[in-house]
Structures are given as C-alpha cells and as structure tokens.
N, C-alpha and C positions, 0 to 999 in steps of 0.2 A: 436580484434573481434574474436568471436567464430565461428566455423563451426559446425552447428548442423543439424541433420537429420530433414526433413520437415514432422513432425507428426502433427496431428490435435488435437483440444482442447478437454479437457474433464473436467467434474466437477461432483460432486456427491452431492445429497441432495435433497432438496425439492423445490428448486426454480431455475428456469433457467433465468439468467440475460444476456441480450445482451448489451454489453458495446459499446457505440457509440461515445465515445470521438473522436473527429477528424474525424468522418466519414462524416461530412457534404459536404466536397469538398476536392479535392486533395490539396488545399492550406492549409487545416486545419492540426494541429498537431495530432499525433496519440495516445497520452497518454490516456489510457482508465480509466474509473473510475467505480468501482463496487458499487452498491447500494443494500441495502436490505430493506425489508419492512415487517411491521407487519399489516396484515388486521384484521378488526373487523367483527362483526357478521352480519352486514347488508350491502347490496350492494348499492352503491350510484347511484343516477340518473345522467343523462348526465349533468343537469344544476346545481345540488347541491350535490357534492360528500361529503360523511361524513368524519369525522376526521380519523377514522381507519376502513375502510370498508374491509370486507372479500369478495374477488371477487367470483362471482358465477362460478361454473364449467361448466354452460351452456353457455359458451362464444359464441357469434354469429359468427360462422365461417362456411363457406360452407362445409368444410370437417373436422368436429370435430373427435378427436380420440375416439375410442370406447373401453369400458371395461378397462379403466385405472383407477388406484387407485386415489382417491381424495386426494390432498395434505392436510396434517394435519398442519395447521398454527396457532394452538391454543396456543402453548407453547411460552414462552419467556425465553431466547432470541432466536429469529430466527437466524440461522447460514447460512451465505452466503459464497459461495466458488467460486473463479474465477481465476484459474491460467491462465497465458498468453498463447494463442494459437500460432501456427507457423506462424508469420507474416513476411513480407518481411523486409530485412535490409534497413534502410534508415538513413538519417542525424538525429542525436539525438537518434537513436535506433539501435546500431550496434549488434543486436542479434535478434533471431527469435522466442523465447518462449521455453516452456518446451519440452524436447526431447521425453518424453513418454506421451505427452498430449492425443493423440487419444486412447492410451492403457487404459485410464481410463474408456472407454466406452465398453470395451470387457466384454462379459458375466462373465468371471471368473476373472476379474480384482482384484488384491489382496488389496481391501479396501471395501469390501461389507458391513460390519457392520458399518464402519464409514460413508459410503454413506447413510445408512439408518438413521443416526443421524443428518444429516444436512438438511436444508430446501430450500436453494436457490442455483440454478445452474447458474452461470454467464457466458455469452457468449459475446465476444467483437464484437461491431457493424462492425468494420473494417473487421472482419472475416466472419460475416454473410451477410454484405451488397454485393449484387450481382452487383458489378460495375467494369468497365474495369480497373480502376486505383488501385484496391485493390487486395491483395493476399487472396482470400476468399475461404470459404468451397464450395466444390461441393455439389450438392443435396444429393449424396450418404453419404457423410461425415456428413453433417448436420442432415440428417435423422437418422443416427446411434446415434448421440447425443440425439436427440428428443426421439427415442425409448427407450434409456436407462433412460431418465428423466421420460417418461411415466411408464415404468416398475417399477421405484422406487417411483412413486407418487410424482414427483417433480413439483412444480409450476414454470411456466415460466415467465420471465421478460425481459425487455430490458431497457437499459439506452439510452436515446435519447437527443439530443440537440434541444430544442423546438423553438429557435428563428431564424428567417430568417435574414441574415445579410443585412443591407441596403448598398447602393452604396457608401455612404460618410464616413464610419467608420467601424472599426472592422477587417480590413484586417490583416491577420497574427495571429489573436487570435483564440484560440480553442473554441469550444462549440457553434458555429453557425451551424445550420443544417436546421431546419424547419420541418413542418408538413409532407411534402412528403417523406422525407428520413425515419422519424420515421414510417410512414405508410408502406413504402416498407419493413422494417425489420419485422414489425408485420405480414404482409401478407406472407412473405416468410416462416416464422415459421409456420403459420397456414396452408399454402399450403402443407407442408410436415408433417402435423399431430400433430403439437403442439398447445397448448393453452397458450397464453400470459396472465399472471395474473397481472403483474406490469410493470410500466414504471418509471424509476428514471431519472429525468431531470438533465442534466450535467451542473451544475454551471451557470445557466442563469443569476442570479443576479450579481455574481462576475465579469463575463466577459463583461457584457453589462452596469454595473453601477458602481461597486466598483473600478475597475482599472481606474486610472485617467491619463494614458499616453496620449500623444498628439493624437495618432491614434485611441484611444479607443472611444467607443460611448458615454459613460458617461450619459446614460439615467437616468432620475429621477426614483426612486424606484416605483412610481405608474404606470409609463409607462411600466416598466418591468413586474409588476404584471398583468397589463392588456393584454400584449402580451402572457404571460404565461397562463393566464386564457383562451384566445382565442385558444391557442394550446390544452389545456385540453378539451375544448368543442368540438373542431373539432375531436379529437381522440376518445372521448366518443360517438360521433354520430355514429361512425363506430363500436366501441367496447365498449358498454355501461358499461360493468362490470370491465374493467381494472382500477387498482388503480394507481394514478400518484402522485409521491412525488418528493423531491428535494435532490441533493447532491451539497454541496458547499465546497470550500477549506478554511481551516484555516491557513493562512500565518502568519509569525512571526510578521508582522507589523499591523495585524488586532486585533481588540477587539471584545469580545463576543457581545457587544452591537450592532455591525453592523448587525449581523444575527438575533438578537432578534427583532430589528426594522424591518427587512425584513419579518419575519414571521407575525408580527402584520400588516404590510402594505398589505401583500398578503391577509390576512383575510378581511381587510377593503375593499379592491377592489373586491374580489370575493364573499365574504359573507360566506366563510367557511375556515377551517384550512387545511393546507396541511396534508395528511394522515401520512406522515413521513418525517423526515429531517435527512440527513446523513452528517457526517463530514469527509472530506478528509484532512489530517493534515500534516503540515510541522513539522516533528518530530525533526528537528534541532533547533527548537525554545525552549529555556529553560522553558518557562511558558506555554507550550501547554496544559498540563493536567488540570491546573486550569481553563483556558479559555474554554476548551471543557466541563469540568464538570459544569461550570456556564451555558453553552448552554443546556446541558442535563436537568438540574434542571428547566430551563425556559420552555423548550419544553414540559416536562411532566406536568408542571403547566398549560400550555396552552392546554393540550390534544392532543399533537402531539408526535407520536412515534419517538424515537431518536435512531440513529445508528452511529457507528463509524467504519472507515475502518482501519484495522491493516495491516501493511506491514513493510518490513525491509528498509535498506538504499540503495540508488541508487549506492553507491560506495562500497558496500559489495563485497568481492572477492570469496565467496563460499556459497553454500546452507546453511551450518551450521551457518555461520556468519549472513546471511540474516534472517534465521528463529530465531536465538538467539536474534537478535535485535528486531524482531517482538514480541517475548515472553516477553522481558523486557518492551516493551510498554504496553502489556496486563497487566503485573503485576503492573506496576506503576499506570495505570488508574483504574483497577478493584480491586486490592488487597490493594493498598496504598491510592488512592484517593477515594475509595468507589464508583466508577462508576458502574452503572447497565444499560448498553445500552439495549434497546428493540431489536435491530438488531446488530449482530456481523458480520462484513464483512471481509473475508480473500481474498485478491486480490493482484495480482502482475502485474505491467507493467514494471518491472525491468528485469535484466539479470538472476535473480534467483527467485525461485528455478528452477534448471535445471530438477529435477526429482520429480515427484508427487507420485510415487509408490515405494515400498509397504507401507501400513500404519504401518507395524511392525517396520519400521525404523524410529527413532525419528527425523532424519534430511532429511526426504522427506516431501513434502507439506501435503499429507494426514496423514503422521505420526505426523506432528505438530498439525493438527486439532484434531486428536485422543487424543493427550496429553492435548490439551486445554479442550476437553470435559471430559476427565477422571480426570485430576488434574492440573489446570493451574499453580499451584505453582511450578511445575516441569519445566516450560518453562524458557527460557533465557540462559544466558551464563553458560557454564561449569566452575566452580570456583575451583574444586579440581580434582585430579587424572591425569593419563597420558594424555597429549595433552591439558590440561586445561590452559587457559590464567590467570595466578594467579595475574597479574597486574590490571585486570579490577576492577574499583571502589576503588582502594587503594589510600592512602594519597600520595601527592606529594609536592615537593618544587621546585621552579623555580628561575632562576636568575632575570627574570623580565617577565611581561605579559601585554598584552592589557586588558582593563577592560572587554571586551566582548569576549575574548578568553583566559580564565584562564587555568592554568596547568591541572586541573581536566579533561578538554576536551580530553587530550591525552590518558587517561585511562578509558573513559566512554563506550568503545566498539562501538562508533558511528563514522564512518569515514566521515560523513557529518558535524561534528564539528571539532574544532582543538584548540590546544594550539598555540597561536601566541605571540612571545616575543616582537614583535613591534620594532625590532632592528636587526642589523646585528651581525654576529659572532664576538667574542665568546660568546655563551650562553649555559646554562646547565639546565637539568631537572632531578630531583632525585625522585625515587619511593620507598616508604617503603612498602614492601610486607606484613608486619604485623607479619610474622613468617618465620623461615627458610624453604627454598624449595630446591629441587634438580632441577636445571635449565638445560634444554635441547636445548632451541632455543630462539633467540631474533628476533623479527619482527619490522621493523619501517615502518610506512606509512607516506610519506612525504607531507608536504604542502610547495610547492617551486614554485616561479615564479619571474624571468625566470628560465629556465633550465640552467644547467652548472655544473662545477666541484664543488664537495662538499667533506667534510671530517667530519665524525661523529665517536667519540670514545665512546665505551661502557665499563663502569667500573662496577665491582661487589664487594660487601662487605658482610662478614658474620656477623651474630648477635654477640653481645658481646663487652664489653668495650675494647678499644684499637685496635680493628680491623680497617684495612685500606682498601681503595678502590684499587682494582687491575685491570689494563687494560686487558680485555679479547678479544677484537676484535676491529678493525677499519674498518668502511665502507668508501671507498674512490673511487671516480670516477665521471663520468658524470651522473647526475640524473635529474629527472623532477617531476612535480607535480603529486600526486597520486601514484607515484611509491612505491612499497613495497620492502624494502631491508630485506633479510632473512639471518641470520647466524645460522647454526646448528652446535653446539659444537661437536667436535670429541668424547668427553666423557662428560656425565652430570657433572656439578659442584655442589657439595653438600653444604648444609647449607647456601645458599644465602638469605639474607633478604633485601638488598638494591641494587638497580640498578641505576647507574647515566649515563646519556647520555650527552656528551659534544660535541657541534657543533663547529668546529674549523674553517671551511671555507664554504662559500656558496655565490652565486651571489644575493640571496634574503634575506629578513628578515627570521629569523629562526622560523620554526613552524613544528609541527607534528600533523597529524590527529589521529594516533593511535600508541602507543608503547605497544607491546605485549611481555610478558615474559611467555614462554611455559614450563610447569612442565614436568619432566621426570617420575614422579611416584605419 
C-alpha cells in the first residue's frame, strides 16, 4: 500500500464528468467509470431526447455561472480526462489517487495547452457526493475545479447510477444509486457555479440484467429500459438540457450482440436512441478489439455516438507501465483495427498514474494525453534504448502451456495476462529477442498460488551457431503471486539474443505474468 499526500482531483479539457460508480450507498463498490459524450446541434425535450443533442448553455440553474466560455463540442473525437482523485483507502482500493491531483487546477499548472485541447473533465461521484461515508471535496476544493473548468470553457458532466436497488436482489453489486443521488450531484455542482452538460449512466443494463449470479436481479431488458427511461424523464424535468447516455462493461465472456440488443431494446421502449454509448473494457480478453469494433460499427449505423475508455492494467507497477499499456491499447484499436470512436475517454481508477503533471513529461497523465493528441503512434512500450524492455512482443518457446495461457502472454507487457504451464516444475520458457542486445536487468512477475519456496534460473545465450546458454542468475526464496523479482547485473552483458528461464521448484503450477529483459543501451 502506498502512502500518498491527500491532494484533490483535477482535470483539464472541455467537459467535467462526475464519476459516480459505487456512490449509491456505502455498500456499493467504489470503482468509478468515466464517460464522454458527443452532443449534436439540437437540444432534446424532456420527453423525447434526440440521438446526439448539444446541450444548451442556458441550463436551468438558480445560480448559473456568468461570462464563461461556451464549450466547443463540435469536433470529433471528444476527449475526456478523469484522473483518480484522493479517495480514502478501503478494501479493494489500497491507494488514494494522483499525488498532484489538485495541482491541475492551479492557474499556472504546467499543462495549459493540453487542457485547451480536451473537452471533458471527469469528476468521481464519490469525491463530489457530500455524504458522511465518503472522503469528498470541500466546497472550496470543488469550486476551484469548477472555476478552472469555467475558465477553460469546459462542459460539465456526471456519471450516475440510475437504478434504485430493490430489497430482494442486487446486494453487493455496484451501479445501484437512483434518481436522488444523481440529483444531489447535479445540484451541488450547480450551487457552486457549474453547469452540468452530460450524465453518463453507470452500467445499468450489465448489473441489473446481464449478470446472472444467484444474488443478481436478472431483470428483463425491457424492464431495465423502462427504469432507465423513468430516470431520464425525472432528471430532465429538473434539467431539461442535460444529455444522458450509457457506459457498459465489455467482459471477456460477453459478445457484442448483448449490447447491440440492449441499444435496440432501449429505443423500442423509449422511442429514441441513447445519445451516446461508451465501452469499459476488460483488456485481458484476447478478442476485445474485434468485439468493441463491431459495437462501434453498429452504434454508428444506428445513429448513436460511440466512446471507448482507455486505461492501463490494474497490476501495473509504475506510471510508465500503466501509460504504456494504455498506449498499446490505443494503437491496437485505432491504428490497427481502424477504430474511430466519437468519444475518447482517458480515466483511471487504478493506483496509477501517480503524477498528472507536467505535460512535458511523456510518462505523466497529461503528458500521455498530449502525445495522443500530437501523434498516437508514439504511445506504448519503449522497445529500444536504455531502460527499454526488449522482450516485449518477442517470439517465445515453452515447455508446455494451457490453451488459454500461451507463452506469448509472458511478454505482452500486460500483467493481467499470464503464461501458465498447467503443470508443476520443472518447466521452462525461452525468449528470442530477435537481435543481440546489451542486457542490464531481468524482471520476473510471478503467477503463483500458493505462496512458498521457489527457484527460477535465468540463462542467456549470444547469437551465432554453436553458442550455449550460460547461467547468469538464480532467483531463490519465499515468493508469492504478483511479486516482481528483479536482478540488476553488476555489468551489462553484451550480445545477448536469447533468454531462458527454467523454473526448478515451486509449490504451484509454473506461470509468469511478465518477463522483462531491460536493455543497457
């Protein structure tokens, strides 16, 4: 667990999003979800919202802000930004958010040009919600964020859980909140001078209908659509111009057709399309990009704006690793799959990034957003130069593996996937680096259950016929799942093309989440 200073959240851009995942009640989980949205040129009526409405700046609030720039939401994609604010440590979240979160909102914060290029500012509902069981923003802190958003011409939004949980189901599941909590968030923002433009509903269909666990509600899709429509009507009676869309999770076991049917069902029940639909993705699923692209194509065909949440891996150990994983996902979806999301959401509810500033540093959060906007091809893992992991994406051979845990997973950069031999020691994995490198360090991220005494031997071999593997180090001792073992060589070893890892002893089946080979030059 980290010990961090208790700073407050900051975001820069054109849209403020209040993320309310888990804000419905103290029993709910606190994982927030960021959503972003693309509004069109007409404002919806309370009874019949249009597919892509642009909210009016004359939001009916008793104390509207004066002389603030009108958000420019005409371009695509809309960029959303929501780093994690300083929340309380709790079970399942042993960290508190970005250390320099509130610094984002200082007048001279070193990301002004990048802030001018984004459109959505995301705030987590747990931080905004003025409830005794939350570690929430004071009025002064939240007002500082709102004033920054107003100065930059940011549109404000909240993410809310629209459904009220019944007494007989749904206990322990997130995304139950209801109208009153959503309205509380809206009103607190407006009271402090902000205008809420968007509400993104937090997975109402997934948690009330798709999940089929014994304690889940398992409502029919039409019932969910009716409850969601009732929430929208109630909210728009108070704030007629707010645009309300949906964010749903794409889990490994789901098919795109699940959400295609949901979009159609909602239209059949309500008489109109959702203005936007965002995907919160399980990036450990090998086929995620294909499924999400199918949903993007379907949504656009139906006239629904489509968005994707980009983030790193829960188990990443550094800001660089988290942002590099995020970048790899951007490149896979947009550069290789040809995805063209209408909304691009950068959000974290993980332990990283710890630092948002300055945007001149490529491995801060704002620095990452700047690189995305300047040239997204520069994102992802460093593959050359001092400190680069030259094993990522390289060819491997293994003694054996499970069908769903192939050797390639040990060098994909993603600690949420793994190579699993499916058997006890001895086992081995061999990496062909593709060319000779000067090697400075070896890092092993373990997949091991139960914990116990292990022995892993690292061998290296130079390129060329007749070269032999040479033992360079042995990791030996008590180890556990997710532990990272690091050996820094006293002097770099030149000309290495092959690394072999032989696991000699372990209380569990042999597996590795990541094997990193760090270049010296």
